[in-house]
N, C-alpha and C positions, 0 to 999 in steps of 0.2 A: 215743446217746450219743457218743462219741469218745473217748478217751484217748492220749496223747503220754507216748514217754518217751524221752528225749534225751540224749544224751553228749557234752556238747561240751572240748575238749581243745586244753588253750591250745598255743602252739609253743615259748613260752621254756622253756626247761629253767629250771625251779621250782626252788629251796634249801629244805631246812626253814625257813629264816628268813621263808619267803613265806607260811607256813601263815597265820600270823595275817594277812595282808594277803586270801587267800583265803577265810578264813572270816568276813574282813569282807564282802566280796564276797557268796558264800552269804545271810549274813542281810539284802544290801539288796534282791537277787534276792529273795529270800522275802517282802520287806515290801512293792518297788513291784509285783510280779507276783501276788502271792498264790497260788503253785507250790508245788509239795512242791520241794527241791533237797537236795543234799548234796555234799559233797565226794568226788569216789570213792574205793574205796578203795587203790589202786597209787601215788596219793600218797605216804598214808600210810606205805607199802614204800618210800620212794624212787622211783617212777614220775614220769610226767608228770603234770602240774596240768589234774586235768579235774574239771567237776561234771556232777550228773544231776540231768534234770530230769523232774518228772512234773507232767502236769495232765489233768482233763477237761473237757470244755464239749459243747456238744449239738451246735457247728458245727467239721467237718473242715477248714476253710476259719481260723476264726479261732484254733484251735491252731496252725494254720501260720505267720499272722501269729504268734501269741505266740511260737514258737520264734525266729521271724527277730528280732523284737524284742529279746528276751532274748538271742540271739547280739549284738544291736548291741551294749546296753548292757554284756555284758561286755566287748567290745572296746571302750568310750567308757570305760572304770571305769579302766585304764593299767593293769591288770595283765599283757598282754599280750595278741599276737591269737587269734585263733579258728584252729587248724591244722585240726582236722577237727571233723565233727558225724556223729554218727550216730543218726539215727528212725527209732520205731515211730510210727506212727500211723494206728491201727486203730477198727475200730467194734466194742464190746464185743460185740454180737450175732452179727456173724459169726467174731470172734475166737472165741467159746465153740460155734461153732459148730463151727468148725474141729479143735477141741481136745476134742471128745467122744468117747467112746467109742473 
């Protein structure tokens, strides 16, 4: 079983009034892709607009395709283009072995 955690940061400088639009995007992503997704804390502190996405799946290729589809959906949403993507994709077993003891 594999897991992915990805931070997608938008290139537009978001303003506090964009909070509703970003929250609506998060809900659309959650419903469409059945993932765990939240607005990054830095946005609430006046920083860049970003979302954090997490998912699990038996196939690492499917998770990679999922992140690509989510990134495309974000760009197609009209909120803004993705400026950067930071992703961790790991196998639970190897991750556990690396962090034991």
